[in-house]
C-alpha angles and dihedrals in degrees: 000000000000126000130177140199131175135239136154140255119207125238107176108306092336124093114212118205114248124195114220109206121190122191129182116206139168118271141077112335109267139145116215130176115199135173105085098304119177123222095277093053091047089053089055087086093070095042092049092046091051095044093050089047089055088057091048094252113136120203113248118257091249140095109280117200121185116192122192108208133238084045095200094059114094112242117209135171142042094268089092090075097085098046090047090051092047093047090051091048089051091051092054093045102249095115126040108256094213090059090054093054090055096060146054115226134196134160143115119253125220119211092257093052101262119140115235127206118262135193121256102039091138099056088040088058089050089053092049091051092049091053091045093243133127121243128234116193139148117297090245091060098041099088090051095049093045090068088081090070094188095094138031116262122202117193116190119182096218140025088248091058090049091053093048089051094051094046092047096242094118113003117204126230115239115268118254125224118266124251124280104261115233121253106276092205109063092158119132132215091232087072089073114084113216120334093119093160091052090049089053090051090052090052093052091045090051095047096052102020090245119171113246134206120193121191121188147126120284111282096022091120105259096135091042092054093047092049089059096051094091089058091067098041117100119250116267120265118241089260093051090045091056093045094051095040092054091057092046089047091057088052095047093242099130111099122209091342094293121137127192135229089207116097118251119262113200123183110179118191117251090249092066115130127234090256090052093050103038101022137260137102120114108001093003091266123191118278130218093277089061095041087057091053109143089007144063129303108196115192110187119194086024097182090053093067114098109271092234089057092050094050093053087063092069097078098042091049090056102039103031093227136076127209116212104203123206131168093260103027148022116218119201121202127179115237112175099157139153106242116212115184127187126193140171115240090243141353095281092038099228104091094136094048110086092195096051106029118109124252092260096064127161097018090054090064093048092049093047098050090042085077085078109074121231094243091053094046088049089063093067110096093192124041123171143160117241108209122206116269115242116246090235091059091057091069093052122099117265113279135192132040125318122241092261094062094046092044089055091058091044091051091049091051091048091050090055089051093049091055092042093053098036090116094043104073095183093054122070105155138024092258089068097050116109143157119009093353091058092049090049096052102032108035103136129221120266093270093047092048091052093048092049092050094050094047092045089059095041098050097028100242114198119227088258092049091049093054091045090056089054092051094049090047089052090054092048089053088049091055088051088048091236125146097210130059107234137185096270089055092050090047093052092046090051091052090065093055093084118175110256124179109239133161 
């Protein structure tokens, strides 16, 4: 007797359909799982045995073989427990086999038969919808999976409830999507005293998704500024919400099925490994660059990160995706993020203060920032110095605009870009424009072109730097609601290409 159910195996953010075949045959009692299972999948035999025993179901005194097809696809994770249990129940006649073939199942079994939450319910629901099947998953994962909306999601709390649903004794109602999570970053730009130039740079960065480097003494407000960047970014579109939530689902970061319209804000510590930043480790999971997809990646103490980690950022910054290579698979994850880096001017941090700088100034600053390679530094569209705030200014009332006013201008500029790039599906913001498209949208007037040519020769702009100036100028023009890029826009864009010593 052969029965089959369906589940998924994850390859990057994609969920590939896996057929779980269960066969009973004569011979000595045994329970084997084949088809490239990892340790967690092999251990499913004992969890399934105990969970069925808790329901009063004894395994037949036959040879039980479970095959996970396609057999050459690696199978990882505890979510195979439920589909294996259902396929076995179908083989012994306790669950209708035709019902099993019409659904995709995933979930971890506890020894008493409860279904425990697993990562990846959202991409699994996408795979179920694509294959025109419904999804059955643990109750704790149902609200998350229901966000797909294109397929029915049933979320029993126990294996017993799943059986009752499939046999018709107690049908379950479809799960409903979780609540929209509140914005976890309610900070406001008005909290920052002074630093008007840095606030302007944040606005430009947010409007065109331009990468930003801030260099300043300790306590000048770099981290405070970066933490308020999400407050001026527009909410994610439904498409962006789904993209981001699928990555967070794979990483188990969605709480109680709620997803957020606010853009991610990730701030890894400078001791983070390459696998933590780019992706990898067990199961080749997404790294920080992918968890920041459609949001902000803030890297404080930028020169303190291992140089190998910093250099791996160069390709994701340019392409918007990262490939985690393994001997038997290549996982692709999207990573279109806004990189904000902060650094002290030197190791001690007080290079510009004659009374506090170390005895090695200014060579200490050159050596410290030389940890950032020239090619990587060239990828920052905006670079600025963040001077210390005077003590007297800290007692003054808050000045400048609040985040709401700045966010309105950013949203207006993003709306202009959405209309501009409507026919270019791979381009969403000015920072992604290149080639003929960039020339079309960012060709400056005669005065602006002359200024850009003079400064390119004087400061030695690379071809990449030249094009990044044009992109920033286009964003500044968008913030001014102007169709043409003019000399003032070029001048402001050039002012953010400060000379930074990098090796």
